[in-house]
C-alpha positions in Angstrom: -0.5 -25.4 -9.2 -0.6 -21.7 -10.1 2.4 -19.5 -9.5 1.8 -16.6 -7.1 3.4 -13.4 -8.3 3.7 -10.1 -6.5 3.5 -7.2 -9.0 5.5 -4.8 -6.8 8.9 -3.4 -6.1 7.9 -2.7 -2.5 10.1 -4.4 0.2 7.2 -4.0 2.6 4.7 -5.9 0.4 7.3 -8.6 -0.2 7.7 -9.0 3.6 4.0 -9.0 4.2 3.3 -11.7 1.5 6.1 -13.9 2.9 4.0 -14.2 6.1 1.8 -16.6 4.2 4.7 -19.1 4.0 3.9 -19.7 0.3 6.4 -19.6 -2.6 6.0 -16.5 -4.8 7.8 -14.6 -7.5 8.3 -10.8 -7.5 8.1 -8.8 -10.7 8.4 -5.0 -10.8 5.5 -3.7 -12.9 7.2 -0.4 -13.6 4.1 1.7 -14.3 3.5 5.4 -14.4 1.8 6.3 -11.1 1.0 9.9 -12.0 -2.6 10.7 -11.0 -5.0 11.5 -13.8 -6.6 14.9 -13.9 -9.1 15.4 -11.0 -8.6 11.8 -9.9 -9.4 11.1 -6.3 -7.0 9.3 -4.0 -9.3 6.2 -3.7 -9.6 5.9 -7.5 -5.8 6.3 -8.0 -5.2 3.4 -5.6 -7.8 1.2 -7.3 -6.6 2.0 -10.8 -2.9 1.4 -10.0 -3.4 -1.9 -8.3 -5.2 -3.2 -11.4 -2.6 -1.7 -13.8 0.2 -3.4 -11.9 -1.5 -6.8 -12.0 -2.3 -6.5 -15.7 1.2 -5.1 -16.6 2.8 -8.2 -15.2 0.3 -10.7 -16.5 1.9 -11.2 -20.0 5.0 -12.5 -18.3 3.2 -15.2 -16.3 0.8 -17.8 -17.7 -1.1 -19.9 -15.2 -0.5 -17.5 -12.4 -2.1 -15.5 -9.7 -0.9 -12.0 -10.0 -1.2 -9.7 -7.0 -1.4 -6.0 -7.6 -1.6 -3.5 -4.8 -1.4 0.2 -4.3 -1.8 2.7 -1.5 -2.7 6.4 -1.5 -4.0 8.6 1.3 -6.1 11.8 1.5 -6.3 14.5 4.1 -8.6 17.6 3.8 -9.2 16.7 0.1 -5.4 16.7 -0.6 -3.8 13.5 -2.0 -1.0 12.3 0.2 1.7 10.3 -1.5 5.2 9.1 -0.8 7.4 12.0 0.2 10.6 10.6 -1.5 12.8 13.2 0.1 13.6 14.5 3.6 12.3 18.0 2.8 9.0 16.7 1.5 8.6 14.4 4.5 9.1 17.4 6.9 6.5 19.4 5.0 4.1 16.4 4.8 4.3 15.7 8.5 3.8 19.4 9.4 0.7 19.4 7.2 -0.6 16.1 8.8 0.1 17.2 12.3 -3.1 16.9 14.4 -5.2 15.8 11.4 -7.0 12.7 10.3 -5.9 11.1 7.0 -7.6 8.2 5.2 -5.4 5.6 3.7 -6.7 3.6 0.7 -5.0 0.3 0.0 -6.3 -1.5 -3.1 -5.8 -5.1 -4.0 -6.2 -6.8 -7.4 -5.8 -10.6 -7.8 -5.7 -11.7 -11.4 -5.8 -15.3 -12.4 -4.0 -15.4 -15.8 -5.3 -18.9 -16.5 -9.1 -18.1 -16.1 -8.9 -14.3 -16.4 -10.8 -14.1 -13.2 -10.3 -10.8 -11.3 -11.0 -10.1 -7.6 -10.6 -6.5 -6.4 -11.1 -4.5 -3.2 -10.2 -1.3 -1.4 -9.4 -1.3 2.3 -9.8 2.1 4.0 -7.9 3.0 7.1 -8.3 6.1 9.2 -5.2 7.5 10.9 -5.1 10.4 13.4 -1.7 12.1 13.6 -0.6 13.6 17.0 0.4 17.3 17.2 3.9 17.2 15.8 6.6 19.8 16.3 9.9 20.2 14.3 12.0 18.4 17.0 9.7 15.3 16.9 9.5 15.3 13.1 13.3 15.6 12.7 14.1 13.0 15.3 11.6 10.5 13.7 12.9 11.1 10.1 16.5 10.8 11.2 15.8 7.4 12.8 13.2 5.9 10.4 13.7 7.6 7.0 10.2 6.7 5.7 10.7 8.5 2.4 9.1 5.6 0.4 6.0 5.4 2.7 2.7 7.2 2.0 2.1 9.9 4.6 5.7 9.6 5.8 4.5 7.1 8.4 6.0 3.7 8.8 3.4 2.4 11.2 5.1 -1.0 11.7 8.1 0.9 13.1 8.7 4.1 14.9 6.0 5.8 12.9 3.4 4.4 15.3 4.7 7.0 17.9 3.4 9.8 15.6 -0.1 8.6 15.7 -3.0 9.3 18.1 -5.0 6.3 16.8 -5.6 4.1 13.8 -9.0 2.7 12.7 -9.4 -0.1 10.2 -10.2 -3.8 9.6 -6.7 -5.0 8.8 -3.4 -3.4 10.2 -1.5 -5.0 7.3 -3.4 -2.7 4.9 -1.8 0.3 6.5 1.6 -1.2 5.8 0.7 -1.7 2.1 -0.9 -5.2 1.5 -4.2 -6.2 3.2 -3.5 -9.8 4.1 -7.0 -10.6 5.4 -8.6 -9.7 2.1 -5.8 -11.3 0.1 -6.1 -14.6 2.1 -9.8 -14.8 1.2 -9.0 -14.0 -2.5 -6.3 -16.7 -2.7 -8.6 -19.2 -1.0 -11.2 -18.4 -3.6 -8.6 -19.5 -6.2 -8.0 -22.8 -4.4 -4.8 -21.8 -2.5 -4.4 -23.5 0.9 -2.3 -22.2 3.7 
């Protein structure tokens, strides 16, 4: 049986993958996530998911390596993780009342056969009109500094949103389980 490996340091992806009730390893790919010059959000996500899987591959023979990445875009601006409180405040003020598109990419690499399956799942998110009081209260309680768009939709972040539109709610959290389940089944994994 092939070992399943999550190429990620994200606790959210780890939690999502554990929903499959399958044993898996976690390996931090530790890659440079800096966007290339003029690179679009969708392309960044796709490239980084692939890079993560291929960076971990040399450490695992006969394995299924899962690489995933998420970026977002609003009014042609790339939206990333805020990393700090100050950046999250600015980001949420910018996103207030606007629609952002989140791109969650997935790359499944079979290191035994060198077979690669890839996809991008788009998700549209409309933020409510947010004021300073709402933003500060939310950030104090949730501290979503490692979440793209400063929104932790599986938690209190859902209260900041007018609506979400997409095929798979787990994609918005960071790992599209519907697509991943199909990819794993293509590789003979049973749930």
